[in-house]
Every structure is written in structure tokens, then in C-alpha cells.
C-alpha positions, 0 to 999 in steps of 0.5 A, spaced: 488 530 644 494 533 646 495 540 643 502 538 640 499 532 636 501 532 629 496 533 623 496 527 618 497 530 611 491 528 606 493 523 601 489 524 594 487 517 591 489 515 585 484 515 579 482 507 578 481 503 572 474 501 571 472 494 568 469 494 561 464 488 561 460 489 555 461 492 548 461 499 547 462 500 555 467 506 556 473 505 561 475 510 566 479 513 559 475 514 553 478 511 546 474 513 540 475 514 532 480 509 531 483 509 524 484 505 520 478 501 523 475 494 521 470 495 515 463 493 518 467 490 524 468 484 519 474 486 514 481 488 517 485 493 514 490 490 510 498 492 510 504 489 507 509 486 511 514 491 514 510 497 511 510 503 516 502 505 517 499 510 521 494 509 527 490 515 530 485 515 535 481 520 540 483 519 547 481 523 553 479 523 560 474 528 563 476 535 565 483 538 564 487 532 566 493 530 561 493 524 558 498 519 555 497 513 550 501 507 548 499 503 542 501 495 542 502 491 536 501 483 537 503 478 531 498 473 530 501 468 536 499 474 541 506 476 542 508 483 543 512 486 537 512 493 538 510 498 544 509 505 541 508 511 545 503 515 541 504 523 540 498 528 541 497 531 534 491 535 535 490 537 543 483 540 541 480 534 538 484 529 543 487 526 537 493 521 538 497 518 533 502 512 532 507 510 527 507 502 527 510 497 522 508 490 522 513 485 521 520 485 518 520 488 511 523 483 506 525 482 499 525 474 499 520 471 493 516 466 494 521 461 491 526 463 495 528 457 500 528 462 506 521 464 504 518 461 510 520 466 514 516 471 511 510 466 511 511 465 519 509 473 519 503 473 515 496 473 518 491 477 523 495 482 527 492 486 532 493 493 535 491 495 542 491 502 545 492 504 552 490 510 555 491 513 562 491 519 566 498 522 566 498 525 573 505 527 573 504 531 567 498 534 570 501 535 577 508 538 574 504 543 569 500 546 575 506 546 580 511 550 576 505 555 576 504 555 583 512 555 585 513 561 580 508 565 583 508 562 590 501 561 590 499 555 594 506 552 593 506 548 599 500 543 598 503 542 590 509 540 593 506 535 598 502 533 593 508 531 588 511 528 594 505 523 595 505 522 587 512 520 587 512 515 593 506 512 589 509 512 583 516 508 586 511 503 588 507 502 582 507 495 579 505 497 572 510 502 572 515 496 572 521 500 575 527 496 577 531 498 584 535 504 581 529 507 578 525 506 584 530 510 588 530 516 584 523 517 585 524 516 592 529 521 593 525 526 589 519 524 593 523 526 600 526 532 597 519 535 595 517 534 602 523 537 605 520 544 608 527 546 610 529 547 602 527 553 598 521 551 594 524 552 587 529 547 589 524 542 592 521 542 585 527 541 581 527 534 584 521 533 580 523 537 574 529 535 571 531 530 565 532 524 569 525 524 571 522 526 564 526 520 562 522 515 567 516 519 565 517 517 558 519 510 559 516 508 565 510 512 567 505 512 572 498 510 569 492 512 573 485 510 570 489 505 565 484 503 560 485 498 554 481 499 547 478 493 544 484 490 539 484 493 532 485 487 527 490 488 521 491 483 515 498 483 514 500 480 507 506 478 504 511 483 500 508 485 493 501 486 496 501 494 495 508 495 492 509 492 485 511 494 478 507 490 473 510 488 465 505 485 461 507 482 454 504 476 449 508 470 449 506 469 442 509 476 440 515 475 443 520 472 438 515 472 433 518 473 426 515 476 419 518 473 412 520 479 408 518 475 402 511 472 403 509 476 409 508 470 413 508 471 421 512 465 425 509 466 432 513 466 438 513 461 443 515 460 451 522 459 449 523 465 445 519 469 450 525 469 454 526 476 451 520 479 454 523 477 461 530 480 460 527 486 457 522 487 463 528 485 468 532 491 464 527 496 465 526 494 473 520 491 473 518 485 478 512 482 475 511 479 468 504 478 467 501 474 461 495 473 458 491 466 457 496 461 455 491 456 454 489 453 447 484 457 443 478 455 440 476 455 433 468 456 433 467 463 432 474 465 432 475 472 431 479 475 426 484 482 426 481 487 430 475 483 433 472 481 426 467 476 426 470 472 421 477 470 422 482 469 416 486 462 415 492 465 419 489 469 424 491 466 431 484 468 435 484 471 441 487 468 447 481 470 451 477 465 447 479 459 451 479 452 450 479 447 444 479 440 443 486 440 445 484 442 452 482 448 457 484 452 462 489 447 465 493 446 458 498 450 455 497 452 448 501 447 444 503 453 439 506 456 445 510 449 448 509 444 453 507 445 461 515 443 462 516 449 457 512 454 462 515 451 468 522 453 465 520 460 463 517 461 470 524 458 473 528 463 468 523 469 471 525 467 478 532 467 477 531 474 474 527 475 481 521 476 477 514 473 479 510 471 474 502 473 474 498 469 469 491 471 467 485 467 469 479 469 465 473 464 467 470 464 460 470 459 455 470 458 447 464 454 444 470 448 444 472 448 451 471 441 454 467 444 459 461 445 454 460 438 454 462 436 460 458 441 464 453 444 460 449 446 466 455 451 467 453 455 462 446 460 461 442 457 455 437 461 451 430 459 450 432 455 443 437 451 447 443 455 445 448 457 449 448 465 450 455 468 448 458 474 452 457 481 450 458 488 453 454 492 448 456 495 444 461 489 444 460 482 442 464 476 444 461 471 439 467 466 441 466 466 448 461 463 453 460 466 460 459 462 466 453 461 469 453 461 477 446 459 479 446 452 478 453 449 481 457 454 484 460 450 488 463 445 483 465 451 479 469 453 485 472 446 486 474 446 479 477 453 479 481 452 485 484 445 482 486 449 476 490 455 480 493 449 484 496 446 478 499 453 475 501 455 482 505 448 482 508 450 475 511 457 478 505 462 478 505 467 484 499 472 482 493 471 478 490 477 474 483 475 474 479 478 467 472 481 469 471 479 476 465 484 477 461 479 472 462 473 477 459 473 484 463 476 489 462 471 494 465 466 488 471 470 489 471 470 496 470 463 497 476 461 491 481 466 494 480 464 501 481 457 499 487 458 495 490 462 500 489 457 505 494 453 502 498 458 498 498 464 503 503 467 498 498 468 492 496 475 490 490 477 486 489 483 481 482 484 479 481 487 472 475 491 474 473 497 470 466 498 474 462 501 479 466 503 485 462 499 490 463 493 486 471 494 486 470 495 493 467 489 495 472 485 490 477 488 495 474 486 501 473 479 498 480 478 498 483 481 491 490 484 493 490 490 487 485 492 482 485 496 476 483 503 476 480 509 473 487 512 472 487 512 464 481 517 464 484 522 469 487 527 465 486 534 467 489 537 473 483 537 477 482 530 475 489 527 477 489 531 483 482 528 486 484 521 483 491 521 487 488 523 493 482 518 493 487 512 491 492 515 497 488 515 503 485 511 508 481 507 503 487 504 501 487 500 507 482 496 503 483 497 496 489 498 492 489 501 486 494 500 480 495 505 475 496 502 468 497 508 462 494 503 457 492 496 457 490 491 451 483 494 451 485 501 453 488 507 449 486 513 451 485 520 447 490 523 451 496 518 449 493 518 442 494 525 441 500 527 445 505 522 442 512 520 446 511 526 451 504 524 453 507 517 454 512 520 459 507 524 462 502 518 464 508 514 466 511 519 471 504 520 474 502 512 474 509 510 477 509 516 482 502 516 483 501 509 486 505 504 489 503 499 484 503 500 477 503 497 470 506 497 463 503 494 457 509 492 452 509 496 446 509 503 450 516 503 449 515 504 442 509 509 443 504 504 440 498 509 440 494 508 433 487 508 436 481 504 433 476 509 429 471 511 435 473 507 440 479 508 446 482 501 444 488 499 440 488 499 433 491 492 430 489 490 437 494 484 439 489 480 442 487 478 435 494 478 432 501 477 433 505 483 433 512 483 430 516 488 433 523 491 432 525 493 439 531 497 437 526 502 435 525 504 442 531 508 443 528 513 439 523 515 444 527 514 450 521 511 454 524 505 456 530 509 459 524 513 463 521 507 465 528 504 468 529 511 471 522 510 474 523 503 477 530 505 480 527 511 484 521 507 486 526 501 489 530 506 492 525 511 496 521 508 501 516 513 500 514 510 494 511 504 497 506 506 501 498 508 499 498 513 505 503 518 504 501 523 499 500 530 499 497 535 493 501 541 492 498 548 490 500 550 483 499 557 480 498 554 473 492 550 471 496 545 467 501 543 472 500 538 477 504 537 483 504 532 489 509 530 495 510 523 497 513 524 504 515 520 511 517 525 516 523 524 521 520 520 526 522 515 532 519 508 533 520 504 539 521 497 537 522 493 543 517 488 545 516 489 552 516 496 556 522 498 560 524 493 565 531 491 568 533 487 562 531 491 557 532 499 559 538 499 554 534 496 548 529 502 549 533 507 546 529 511 541 530 508 534 530 514 529 527 513 523 530 518 517 524 521 513 524 521 505 521 526 501 519 526 493 516 532 490 513 530 483 511 536 478 508 535 471 506 539 465 500 536 463 500 540 456 504 536 452 505 542 446 507 548 450 512 550 456 509 552 462 512 556 468 508 555 475 509 557 482 509 551 487 508 551 494 511 546 499 510 547 506 517 545 510 513 544 516 511 537 512 519 535 513 519 538 521 522 544 518 520 551 520 516 555 515 521 560 513 526 554 512 530 553 505 532 546 503 536 543 497 532 538 492 536 534 487 532 532 480 532 524 480 531 524 472 535 529 469 540 531 475 542 538 478 540 541 484 536 547 487 534 551 493 527 550 495 523 554 500 515 554 501 514 558 494 518 556 488 518 557 480 518 551 476 519 551 468 517 545 464 518 545 457 515 538 454 520 539 448 526 538 453 522 535 460 515 534 462 516 532 469 521 533 475 522 528 480 525 532 486 529 528 492 529 533 498 535 533 502 532 534 509 538 536 513 537 542 516 541 548 516 544 551 522 
């Protein structure tokens, strides 16, 4: 060999990708603990169309090499809709996150002519994670140190030159010619030994290279996760404001001489729609509107014997006039109901109809399908009971003989009401029927009508509520009415607003026709205001049973239930009295705040705040400022300009509530400005959404709430940083 022969430089090999051929096999990178995950690998997490959601995972490679990660969101057709660079949120735990949004948010309603645009986006979307060894970031971190102290700098720079040359020719990076030339030029300069080492390093350590690193990285050891499924459902899945009223009470009148009541009808019930719209609600929920049985009809306050003028409970369904597929003639006709729905739709209101799968002894099913009911040994049919409550006017369904037949009939009836204008079903006591029954019915109905939503009235054990959610129920009534102390409220807010809400959406109702708590009985208008604020701001989905505006809080003796219960009688109300209490105005304000603040739409953005007073509870709903790349393809020559980061402004509300309706309380409230991406010593402005006025806040603040004046604050946070 000649004495002056050149010595070849050793080139480091790229970290290879490893094929993954069996479930559970690791790739070159490790991807673990993806959240939200699929329940048992079967039930996908659920998100509303256009809802911003956070996905996290542990992504790493062995040793001290740095890592990069990307989340790729695909629609049901397999098309890439988002490719988002993940951010490292806890390096010690190798934890990464991405903010994603499946589809385009929409205000279109199911009856709008362009609603097909919404339907086309629904279904199972997938998120795939890509992890890789970030060789540029690893090299640069070491090279900076070695050049600074001039320790083995030459090898570091030559290694960088080789890395840049390989990067320029890498197909996965999808570089255009101009971008390739930038990298080739940097490679030449890194290898030019005639230049000073710091000048050579500067060719690889500058904003232009960093921009390429963000948009078109060199991804060694590229590993792709198993796709994570998400069920994307239509708007209203999780963000809903419900308003319940009984049509027979709307427009009802009382003869001042005789006291005789003339009940309302579907035509007079238009007034309830107007009131719901004026107060800012978007769903009107009706109890059953079917014919009411005569046999064993209940009287006022669930009395065993009905008086001659007692209308009976609408939950005692069915008479000689018809069953679940018939409008009670006292309310009107099917055409009247269709007109009612059409007027609601004109106002932008959805109609939810109660579906109670039970019968009065007079229901046609009793004769047509006797095997659908459980018989006692003496041959009689067993009436419903929930000891100590007894419902002698109701026969429960027995699913052990002919569940497929009952499913078909249920689907037929639901299709009938859907064709009349119903878009939501509120299911009475679904936990007393087989979960499989509802799973079959909901799947069948949504196959034909994917826009239909289901609310479960399931005040029952957590496991059953969870199973009903997995079976397809969109939302569920919850334990909220009985969570009244500071600790109870805090615990339940965190339970409701957590990763569990990717499967179960708790709806907060302060009262229902069946529930009137001691807290509301004892605390009058102030208590109603407190519970309304907690319900509206504590969950994206909340509901009000009418009469709340009139502070109807007279409780039955020894029971947490309304006295003179509207289930058994017709209410004649003077709505002019509502102004006296200010509840209707508060409900209107709460719905306005909810509509105008994106932060109210998610079950995944609540943080409890520390307060010094045991009767003051505080929490924040916040979306921090972030950047989301919405491009459908990673950078190439035609999409470079479109790949600029799309900044998403944050949104933050702080809610402070005095739970003591009798006395004023002053409390410290801690709020960490870091939640807003601000320094911990930063001050910021807040604006009171309920009463007006602005204040300067910091990490520690004092708030006084006098229930005689106001029981709660809802602050909007101004996230503009001071200079």
C-alpha cells in the first residue's frame, strides 16, 4: 500500500426499522400506554365531531438517544386528516402527547339540508403513532458540547456531515430539491476542515435546519403503533343543554270558579318550546306522550286510587286507544306532534322523547304478546316495584321468552317517532332491562339513523352505568343531585371530567320529576342558583326540569321527591312569577356562557383549584394555547406553505361557588398561571361573566361570596401576557 494512501472515513450505520409481525411484538422503538385506549380492545373511545381531544403515550428507544413522535389521524375511509407532531410532556416518563380533532365541528342539525356533510364524517376513525430515533437532535446535543470544549470535535463534525448527507437522500423525509440542497450544503460545510469548528457547526445549528427538522425529520428506526380506534359521533354527543316539560301542563288552565283544570295539548305546548329557546337550551325532552291506561291508574302523589279527574301517570303506557306508537288523543294527533317537532326545528331545538319500555294493564301488548310479561304462579301478571315504591299501574317487560321479538317491535316504534321528528330518545330505567337488548336496539337504530342519540336514565350501580355506555348510550343521568359538600362536588367533578368520559358522559340534572334533594328543599332560590351553576359548568351536558325557574321545592314527607308530583297531575303555572326569583335569567346566562366558550364543550379539561374555605369550591376549565398542524400530508413540494403551524387560542374559565346558601364566605383561591403557559409569578385579568366587572388575579387570590348578592363567580381569563 502506498505511504500516502488516503484513509477512508468510517460511516455510522442508520438505526434500522424492525418489522412487527405478531401482536405485542416490539419494533425498534417502544410505544406503550396509549390513552385513551380501547376498553378491552373492543370498545373504542368516543369523541364528538370536531372535539379537541388529547392522546398520550410512552415512546422511547434504549440508551440516551433522543426520540421523535407523530400522531396520524385517519377518517373511516383511511384518509389522513391530521398529522400532528407530538410533544414531550414528561421526559423522565418518556411521555408524549398530541392534540387532535376528528372532523370539522358543525352547528348543523339532523333536519338541516346539508346534514349529510356531518353524517359523512361519522364512524370509526383511527390514530396511529409513529416513533423514531431523532438522530439529528441526539447528534446536535453532543456536538454543541464537544465543539464548545473542543473535545473530539472533529469526529463529531464529520459524523454530522455524514448524517446530513444521508438525510438529504432519505426518501421518508419527503424533501424537495431546494430542501435537499440546504442539507447537502450543510454537509459540505460540516466536513470542511479548513474552517473553524464553530463555523462548521453553525451550518447545522441554525433556524433553517431546525425548521427542516420539524417539518421533514430524518427518522431512523421508524416504528408504527397498532391503530387506535375512536368512535366519532355527531354534534350533541357530549355537549347538550336539556329542558324537560310535560306537554299536558303547558297551556293548562284552571277555572277560577270550579277549580276544574283544562289540560294543555301539543298545540298549547308551543309555549314550552319558546321558553326553552329563550333560555338558551338546545334539546326539549318530553315524557311519554302515549295513551295512559285506566286499570290501576294512580292518583295524585302516587295514590293507589285515582280520582275522576286524575290524568294518571304518562309512564302507565297503553290503553284501548293504543300503545307506544300512538299519540294520546288528549294531547292531539300524530300530525299535531309532527307540527310540534317542525316548530321546534325551526327554533333550532331537538326533540327528545321518553321511551319507557313498560305497559299499563290495558296496553295492546298484554293481549297480543302475553309471553312478553312475567306471570306469577297464580297466572296474574306481576306489576313493577322498586321497594318500597310500587307501580301497580305498570307491567314490566320480561325478556326471557322472546327478546328478538321485543327488539324488533322497539325498533319499529323508534323508527316511527324518528320519522315524525324525534332525534333523541331518553330511555326510562334502562338498567332494569338486559344490556344486550339495548346494545342490539341502539346498533340497529343507528345503522339506519346514525344521527339518533340515547340518554340513559340509570340512577344505579357504576358498573351497570358503564356497561350501558359501552352498549351505545350517548349520555347518562348521574349521581350529581346527591353530591353537595365541597369534597363530594370536587370528587364527582373529577370523576365526570376524566378519561372515563371517553366512554361515559355524565349529564348533570339538579332535579327531575323523580328527584328533589334536601339541599334544594332547604336552600330556596339561592340553592337553585348554586346547583344550576355547578350543573352547567361542571359537565358539558346538563338538564333542567321545568318549574326550576319557579323554585318548586316542596318535598314529599320522608322522600327526596316532589310533592304534588307532575307525573300524577297537571300543573297550572304562572310563568310571570319566574322574574321574582331570577333563576330563568341565570339559566339564560349559563347557556350563553356555555355556547360562547369552547372550553365548556369537553369532558377532559377540568382542574380543581385549592380553596381555604370548606364551603367554597373552585375549579377551572381550560384549553391552553397550542399549535395544531392540520395538513393531511407531511411536507412535500406542494404542501410546504400549508404546513405552517395553525395557532389555536386557549380558553379558560374559573368557577368559584359558595355552597353555604345562608352566610357569606371569603376564601383564598389558588390558580397556577402555568396552566395558561404563563410564568408562575404572572398576573392576569379576569372578567366576571355573571355580574360584570374585571379583576387582576395571580397565583393566590381572595374571593368573597355573599349568597344574598351572588353565590358564584364565573371568570373569563384574559390570557394575553403582559410585557
